[in-house]
VEXKOL-686708 format. One line per 2 residues: their letters; for each residue x, y, z negated of C-alpha. Coordinates in nm, 3 decimals. Last residue first. Layout:
% VEXKOL-686708
a> X Y Z  ... $
//
This chain:
% VEXKOL-686708
kq> 7.088 0.208 5.175  7.206 0.405 5.479 $
ra> 6.894 0.315 5.677  6.671 0.465 5.406 $
ke> 6.867 0.791 5.409  6.824 0.814 5.786 $
lk> 6.452 0.744 5.759  6.408 1.013 5.494 $
lr> 6.599 1.270 5.700  6.398 1.193 6.012 $
lq> 6.074 1.232 5.818  6.190 1.573 5.691 $
di> 6.262 1.685 6.047  5.924 1.558 6.165 $
gv> 5.754 1.758 5.891  5.946 2.072 5.991 $
tl> 5.840 2.017 6.351  5.479 1.955 6.249 $
ll> 5.461 2.279 6.051  5.604 2.478 6.342 $
vv> 5.361 2.310 6.584  5.066 2.388 6.354 $
gr> 5.171 2.752 6.331  5.207 2.775 6.708 $
av> 4.860 2.622 6.756  4.704 2.867 6.509 $
dq> 4.867 3.158 6.692  4.724 3.023 7.018 $
yf> 4.386 3.001 6.847  4.404 3.374 6.777 $
ss> 4.517 3.440 7.134  4.190 3.287 7.254 $
vn> 4.226 2.989 7.487  4.178 3.083 7.852 $
lq> 4.281 2.733 7.966  4.572 2.877 8.163 $
il> 4.671 3.074 7.852  4.680 2.753 7.650 $
gn> 4.890 2.591 7.921  5.137 2.880 7.922 $
dl> 5.191 2.863 7.547  5.236 2.486 7.559 $
tr> 5.481 2.518 7.847  5.679 2.770 7.642 $
ll> 5.685 2.522 7.355  5.798 2.229 7.570 $
vv> 6.063 2.429 7.757  6.213 2.557 7.430 $
gi> 6.214 2.208 7.276  6.381 2.068 7.589 $
lt> 6.655 2.331 7.559  6.701 2.261 7.188 $
gl> 6.729 1.887 7.255  7.003 1.955 7.510 $
ln> 7.167 2.194 7.264  7.231 1.931 7.001 $
gk> 7.188 1.915 6.626  7.300 1.755 6.304 $
gg> 7.514 1.878 6.012  7.252 2.101 5.854 $
al> 6.955 2.034 5.626  6.720 2.207 5.870 $
st> 6.815 1.934 6.116  6.852 1.999 6.487 $
gg> 6.643 1.749 6.683  6.487 1.956 6.960 $
lv> 6.175 2.020 6.751  6.404 2.187 6.499 $
va> 6.543 2.418 6.769  6.208 2.493 6.930 $
ai> 6.035 2.564 6.597  6.322 2.786 6.483 $
va> 6.306 2.986 6.807  5.929 3.028 6.799 $
fe> 5.951 3.141 6.436  6.230 3.391 6.507 $
lg> 6.046 3.539 6.806  5.754 3.645 6.586 $
fa> 5.764 4.002 6.719  5.994 4.006 7.022 $
aq> 5.899 4.367 7.102  5.741 4.594 6.838 $
pr> 6.018 4.855 6.865  5.970 4.864 7.244 $
ga> 6.249 4.936 7.490  6.093 4.942 7.833 $
al> 6.083 4.774 8.173  5.893 4.490 7.997 $
qs> 6.095 4.221 8.175  6.417 4.419 8.134 $
as> 6.342 4.486 7.768  6.290 4.112 7.713 $
vl> 6.615 4.025 7.891  6.798 4.289 7.687 $
gs> 6.646 4.156 7.364  6.753 3.803 7.452 $
la> 7.105 3.944 7.490  7.069 4.096 7.142 $
sl> 6.967 3.756 7.006  7.280 3.612 7.167 $
lg> 7.497 3.874 6.997  7.332 3.825 6.658 $
cl> 7.375 3.447 6.682  7.737 3.497 6.787 $
gy> 7.801 3.711 6.479  7.626 3.455 6.259 $
av> 7.849 3.179 6.393  8.166 3.391 6.374 $
ll> 8.102 3.480 6.009  8.013 3.119 5.930 $
hw> 8.341 2.995 6.081  8.547 3.258 5.898 $
ri> 8.388 3.186 5.561  8.423 2.809 5.601 $
ni> 8.797 2.812 5.672  8.834 2.437 5.726 $
ga> 9.117 2.278 5.526  8.975 1.927 5.498 $
lr> 8.894 1.997 5.131  8.673 2.285 5.246 $
aa> 8.495 2.065 5.499  8.436 1.799 5.231 $
dp> 8.284 2.062 5.001  8.071 2.209 5.279 $
sg> 7.928 1.865 5.366  7.733 1.797 5.685 $
gi> 7.673 2.161 5.771  8.039 2.251 5.736 $
af> 8.145 1.944 5.933  7.904 2.024 6.215 $
ln> 8.042 2.378 6.234  8.396 2.236 6.231 $
rg> 8.322 2.028 6.539  8.214 2.341 6.723 $
fr> 8.524 2.538 6.626  8.751 2.246 6.712 $
th> 8.617 2.246 7.065  8.450 1.977 7.276 $
rl> 8.097 1.926 7.151  7.989 2.265 7.017 $
vf> 8.190 2.479 7.259  8.106 2.262 7.561 $
yf> 7.737 2.282 7.482  7.793 2.655 7.429 $
ll> 7.908 2.706 7.787  7.649 2.476 7.945 $
yl> 7.370 2.644 7.748  7.500 2.988 7.845 $
vl> 7.496 2.893 8.213  7.138 2.764 8.170 $
ml> 7.026 3.094 8.017  7.181 3.305 8.293 $
il> 7.016 3.088 8.559  6.680 3.122 8.383 $
sf> 6.719 3.501 8.360  6.794 3.507 8.733 $
pi> 6.457 3.351 8.809  6.500 3.091 9.087 $
gl> 6.365 3.173 9.435  6.711 3.169 9.593 $
ln> 6.824 3.412 9.323  6.538 3.594 9.154 $
gr> 6.511 3.920 8.960  6.270 4.001 8.678 $
gl> 6.472 3.981 8.358  6.820 4.086 8.466 $
fq> 6.687 4.242 8.789  6.525 4.512 8.575 $
fg> 6.871 4.640 8.486  6.962 4.686 8.849 $
pd> 6.634 4.861 8.923  6.674 5.115 8.637 $
gl> 6.327 5.187 8.497  6.391 5.138 8.128 $
qn> 6.107 5.335 7.967  6.099 5.419 7.599 $
dq> 5.813 5.290 7.382  5.738 5.503 7.078 $
sg> 5.750 5.428 6.705  5.982 5.730 6.667 $
si> 6.242 5.521 6.849  6.505 5.558 6.576 $
vf> 6.254 5.481 6.300  6.073 5.191 6.468 $
al> 6.397 5.009 6.548  6.522 5.078 6.196 $
gr> 6.209 4.917 6.052  6.275 4.605 6.259 $
va> 6.635 4.607 6.134  6.531 4.642 5.770 $
sy> 6.259 4.375 5.774  6.452 4.097 5.948 $
ta> 6.765 4.220 5.769  6.604 4.135 5.434 $
lt> 6.472 3.801 5.558  6.823 3.739 5.692 $
ti> 6.979 3.773 5.349  6.704 3.588 5.160 $
lp> 6.712 3.286 5.393  7.093 3.292 5.414 $
ni> 7.123 3.271 5.030  7.348 3.542 4.890 $
rl> 7.711 3.444 4.840  7.828 3.808 4.830 $
rt> 8.123 3.733 5.057  7.994 3.451 5.279 $
iv> 7.624 3.536 5.306  7.668 3.915 5.300 $
lg> 7.952 3.896 5.551  7.763 3.665 5.787 $
nf> 7.451 3.879 5.786  7.662 4.188 5.854 $
lg> 7.835 4.004 6.138  7.496 3.926 6.293 $
vl> 7.382 4.287 6.255  7.709 4.404 6.411 $
lg> 7.667 4.168 6.708  7.315 4.296 6.768 $
al> 7.433 4.658 6.768  7.719 4.566 7.003 $
lg> 7.469 4.416 7.247  7.275 4.742 7.244 $
vg> 7.598 4.936 7.298  7.668 4.715 7.599 $
aa> 7.318 4.782 7.732  7.390 5.154 7.714 $
lw> 7.716 5.092 7.900  7.515 4.894 8.156 $
ip> 7.255 5.168 8.198  7.486 5.466 8.229 $
lv> 7.517 5.660 7.903  7.368 5.966 7.730 $
sp> 7.068 6.096 7.928  6.990 5.775 8.118 $
wl> 6.983 5.564 7.906  7.090 5.590 7.539 $
ls> 6.739 5.563 7.394  6.644 5.268 7.616 $
tt> 6.952 5.069 7.517  6.897 5.124 7.147 $
vg> 6.529 5.028 7.173  6.604 4.708 7.361 $
tl> 6.877 4.609 7.119  6.665 4.692 6.814 $
aa> 6.384 4.468 6.943  6.617 4.172 6.998 $
vs> 6.771 4.224 6.654  6.424 4.222 6.497 $
gv> 6.341 3.896 6.673  6.667 3.732 6.563 $
sl> 6.642 3.840 6.197  6.522 3.513 6.045 $
dv> 6.862 3.348 6.065  6.907 3.008 5.897 $
gg> 7.188 2.817 5.731  7.292 2.451 5.707 $
ti> 7.586 2.489 5.946  7.390 2.312 6.219 $
li> 7.104 2.554 6.154  7.329 2.848 6.244 $
mt> 7.462 2.688 6.563  7.112 2.598 6.679 $
mg> 6.992 2.950 6.599  7.255 3.096 6.831 $
ia> 7.145 2.876 7.119  6.777 2.938 7.034 $
si> 6.824 3.311 7.098  6.903 3.231 7.462 $
gv> 6.603 2.999 7.498  6.340 3.224 7.341 $
va> 6.406 3.520 7.572  6.520 3.295 7.858 $
lt> 6.220 3.066 7.897  5.960 3.310 8.026 $
ga> 6.079 3.315 8.387  6.068 2.936 8.412 $
it> 5.704 2.938 8.300  5.615 3.191 8.570 $
iv> 5.808 2.993 8.831  5.602 2.685 8.740 $
nd> 5.288 2.896 8.761  5.371 3.022 9.108 $
ls> 5.457 2.672 9.226  5.117 2.540 9.120 $
ff> 5.114 2.263 8.858  4.895 2.458 8.612 $
tp> 4.664 2.596 8.880  4.389 2.336 8.834 $
af> 4.384 2.369 8.451  4.210 2.073 8.286 $
ag> 4.406 1.774 8.418  4.727 1.972 8.460 $
fl> 4.711 2.078 8.094  4.701 1.717 7.978 $
lc> 4.956 1.593 8.231  5.199 1.868 8.135 $
tl> 5.162 1.795 7.764  5.208 1.421 7.826 $
af> 5.531 1.486 8.018  5.662 1.719 7.748 $
av> 5.581 1.469 7.472  5.763 1.196 7.667 $
ll> 6.062 1.425 7.716  6.063 1.508 7.346 $
av> 6.050 1.141 7.246  6.343 1.067 7.478 $
tp> 6.543 1.349 7.319  6.454 1.236 6.967 $
ni> 6.574 0.876 7.032  6.333 0.658 6.837 $
ki> 6.409 0.452 6.529  6.084 0.273 6.442 $
fs> 6.222 -0.071 6.526  6.552 0.003 6.359 $
lr> 6.366 0.066 6.035  6.172 -0.260 6.060 $
ap> 6.489 -0.455 6.126  6.668 -0.278 5.845 $
rs> 6.394 -0.402 5.610  6.369 -0.752 5.749 $
it> 6.719 -0.862 5.650  6.718 -0.742 5.291 $
eq> 6.363 -0.868 5.239  6.459 -1.211 5.370 $
lm> 6.761 -1.224 5.141  6.548 -1.137 4.838 $
//
């Protein structure tokens, strides 16, 4: 009996692997694999191309990380991104200057996020059901107000947001990294961030500790909507248009990246460094498949498999953690 008690933790500690290190290893192996079969994969132009595609998923993933840490989920991020681009394109140039129009687009995303938070906290409707409803309603609204038509966004200053470069580095990448640094500080070094982890770990314990759960969730969902709207502006800038069908499937790519980065679907655990690596890994995978001329249908299959694997890995982590605690 004593031998079994001693050997069991030893075996579990042996298989305990740092998720961030595992992600970096997976990223390195992915790059080596694609580099071996796609001659242009490691070219400077392709590296810059990958870097330029990170922001749309990466910025939304910041908000999703916060939501998953609380034990919730937001399926409306792609719809919010599309609505933001459409709203901005409809207001410019006949109604508002470009940056005021973009501000209204950001406000629209913030309001959707706050609406999600209010429904979840006040009506106590499950986050999955709430955001699934807004996923459909907001996407439909984007099609309705745009008349199902693309609207051009040809302002050069606005296009710099998604297409511009500073010292050869995509401006959208710089913006994304600044946001990651900012929210890393918020999550790790502010009371608000620590309270989000507490809410996700145990809502009852957080309530007994005096944490205002409703207020924190409302702010978290509002920030998620705002960040998704910013992703929508970057997407619209890259497309030079507001498209109601833009960012379709963004929510699944974002969830996959966040969970792959070590944030638990059960709440209470997560980190933005892992999220960032997860975003880079998935965008690299997409680029590598394109480099190999893989059919878009098989790319969809690959994304689905990755999403399934990330959820499976998350469940495995939870089981191992419970086993270690026994």
